[in-house]
C-alpha positions as CSV (number, residue, x, y, z in Angstrom):
1,X,96.4,45.1,119.5
2,X,99.7,43.3,120.1
3,X,102.9,45.3,119.7
4,X,104.9,43.9,116.7
5,X,108.1,44.6,118.7
6,X,107.6,43.3,122.2
7,X,104.3,41.4,121.7
8,X,102.6,43.0,124.6
9,X,98.9,43.7,124.4
10,X,99.0,47.2,125.9
11,X,99.0,50.2,123.6
12,X,97.3,53.6,123.1
13,X,96.1,55.3,120.0
14,X,98.2,58.4,119.2
15,X,96.5,59.4,116.0
16,X,93.6,58.2,113.8
17,X,92.9,59.2,110.2
18,X,90.4,57.9,107.7
19,X,91.3,57.0,104.1
20,X,90.0,58.7,101.0
21,X,86.5,57.3,101.1
22,X,86.3,56.6,104.8
23,X,86.6,52.8,104.4
24,X,90.2,52.5,105.8
25,X,91.2,53.9,109.1
26,X,94.9,54.5,109.8
27,X,95.8,54.4,113.5
28,X,99.2,55.4,114.9
29,X,99.7,53.5,118.1
30,X,102.3,53.6,120.9
31,X,103.1,50.5,123.0
32,X,102.9,51.3,126.7
33,X,105.5,48.6,127.5
34,X,108.4,49.3,125.1
35,X,107.2,52.9,124.0
36,X,107.7,52.1,120.3
37,X,105.2,53.3,117.7
38,X,103.6,51.4,115.0
39,X,100.8,51.9,112.5
40,X,97.7,49.7,112.0
41,X,95.1,49.9,109.2
42,X,91.5,49.0,109.8
43,X,88.6,48.7,107.4
44,X,84.9,48.3,107.7
45,X,84.2,44.7,106.9
46,X,81.7,44.2,104.1
47,X,80.3,40.8,103.4
48,X,81.4,40.2,99.8
49,X,79.8,37.2,98.3
50,X,81.8,37.1,95.1
51,X,83.2,34.0,93.4
52,X,86.3,34.2,91.3
53,X,86.5,32.1,88.2
54,X,90.1,31.2,87.7
55,X,91.9,30.5,84.3
56,X,91.5,26.7,84.8
57,X,87.7,27.1,85.3
58,X,87.8,26.4,89.0
59,X,85.8,28.7,91.3
60,X,87.1,30.1,94.6
61,X,85.7,32.7,97.0
62,X,86.9,36.3,96.5
63,X,89.8,37.1,98.8
64,X,91.0,40.7,98.9
65,X,94.4,39.7,100.4
66,X,95.3,38.0,97.1
67,X,95.1,41.4,95.4
68,X,97.2,43.0,98.1
69,X,99.8,40.2,98.0
70,X,100.2,40.5,94.2
71,X,100.5,44.3,94.3
72,X,102.9,44.1,97.3
73,X,105.2,41.8,95.3
74,X,105.1,44.1,92.3
75,X,105.9,47.1,94.5
76,X,109.0,45.5,96.2
77,X,111.6,48.1,96.8
78,X,109.4,50.8,95.2
79,X,108.3,54.0,96.9
80,X,104.8,52.6,97.6
81,X,103.5,52.4,101.1
82,X,101.3,49.8,102.7
83,X,98.6,52.4,102.9
84,X,98.9,52.9,99.1
85,X,98.6,49.1,98.6
86,X,95.5,48.9,100.9
87,X,93.9,51.9,99.1
88,X,94.5,50.3,95.7
89,X,93.0,47.0,96.8
90,X,90.0,48.9,98.2
91,X,89.6,50.7,94.8
92,X,89.7,47.4,92.9
93,X,87.2,46.0,95.3
94,X,84.9,49.0,94.9
95,X,85.1,48.5,91.1
96,X,84.2,44.8,91.5
97,X,81.2,45.6,93.7
98,X,79.9,48.1,91.2
99,X,79.9,45.4,88.5
100,X,77.0,43.8,90.5
101,X,78.1,40.3,89.5
102,X,78.0,37.1,91.5
103,X,81.0,35.7,89.6
104,X,84.0,37.5,88.2
105,X,87.0,36.2,86.2
106,X,90.5,36.4,87.6
107,X,91.4,38.1,84.3
108,X,88.9,40.9,85.0
109,X,90.3,41.4,88.5
110,X,93.8,41.5,86.9
111,X,92.8,44.1,84.4
112,X,91.2,46.4,87.0
113,X,94.3,46.0,89.2
114,X,96.7,46.8,86.4
115,X,94.7,49.9,85.5
116,X,95.0,51.2,89.2
117,X,98.6,50.1,89.5
118,X,99.6,51.9,86.3
119,X,98.5,55.2,88.0
120,X,100.3,54.4,91.2
121,X,103.7,53.2,90.0
122,X,104.7,52.4,86.4
123,X,107.6,50.1,87.4
124,X,105.4,48.1,89.7
125,X,102.8,48.1,86.9
126,X,105.3,46.5,84.4
127,X,106.3,43.9,87.1
128,X,102.6,43.0,87.7
129,X,101.8,43.0,83.9
130,X,104.7,40.7,83.2
131,X,103.3,38.1,85.6
132,X,99.6,38.7,84.9
133,X,100.0,38.6,81.1
134,X,102.7,35.8,81.3
135,X,105.4,37.6,79.3
136,X,107.7,35.0,77.7
137,X,109.6,37.2,75.3
138,X,111.7,40.3,75.9
139,X,109.8,42.0,73.1
140,X,106.6,41.8,75.2
141,X,108.4,43.8,78.0
142,X,109.6,46.4,75.5
143,X,106.2,46.7,73.9
144,X,104.6,47.3,77.3
145,X,107.3,49.7,78.4
146,X,106.9,51.7,75.2
147,X,103.2,51.9,75.7
148,X,103.6,53.1,79.3
149,X,106.2,55.7,78.1
150,X,103.7,57.3,75.7
151,X,102.3,60.6,77.0
152,X,98.8,59.2,76.5
153,X,99.8,55.8,77.9
154,X,98.1,56.5,81.2
């Protein structure tokens, strides 16, 4: 593993922890060259043969990083860690695998992601929903915020 600071490929693992369901492994590493510490996340690679049907009807291979990137943008300057984002993407992926489908629509992936994100961070959820649902009017934001503010809005 290359050090993100000095780019040397000489480190040691200081601590390892597995995620909630054992799929993600968090490793704390120390560079033996510059002595700075950094965290890496590893996951067991599963071969997912899932095709995503986009809004325009085109089909693309499933790519987990697309979920992580979208959630990461929604969580910008929010108290959400990279580990939280990785775990959310893993949970979305688990839900998709349990559907036992060969193809899934991008809207279904979005719905599942929104449901998970709402539990993680409500502000990030509103940000994600505004892009995913293509809000064009202020009233749509207000309606979604009101729904999230309801005690049973979880």
